[in-house]
N, C-alpha and C positions, 0 to 999 in steps of 0.2 A: 505492499502499499505507498503511495506514494504523497510527501507531505509537501505543507505549503510553499516554502522554500525548495525543494526540489522542481514542481510546477513552477514556479515564478523562473525559476534557473531553466526549464525547458523552453517556455513561452518566448524571454529573452535571447535565447539561442538561436531560435527560429525564426526571428524576426529581422524583417532585412534591413541588409548594411545601411547607416547614414552615409551622409557629404559633410565632409566638412567647409568651412567658408571658401577656400580656394578648391573646391572640387572634387579632393581628396577622397579616397573610401576609408572611413572612419570604423575599427571593427574594436568590439570589449575584448578582455582581455582572454574572456572565456571559448570569444570565437577563434581569437589568433592561437589558441591553444590546441581547437579542434576538437571539441572533446569537450564533456560535463564531467567533474570531480566530485560524485555524489557521495554519500558513506557507506551506501550497499556497495560498492565499487571497489573503497578500499576494505572494508570488511571482506569482501572475497581475496582478496590481492593477499591481506595480512594472513587469513586460514590459511590459502593455497603454501602459502611459502612459509608459515609453519610445518606443514603437512610434509612438504618437501625435507625441510630438518630433521625431523622423527624419522621419514624414513630413512634419510643417509645415516641418522644413527643407529638405527635398528641393522640397517645394512652392515657397516663396522661392526657393531657387536656379534654379527651371527659369521664375520669372517674370523673376526679375532679368536 
């Protein structure tokens, strides 16, 4: 379930680019990075990293 902050960030990311005074395209930091970094993504990456570390530790312990 998405919270209000994620919905607002998603809407801002999908909005068209704006133009500056001299006609140049002005992008937000999120658009310049080409993605959103929500809490779910960070959680999935952290859990994956922990599982890989546990896997390496188990592999090392069984080989020693």
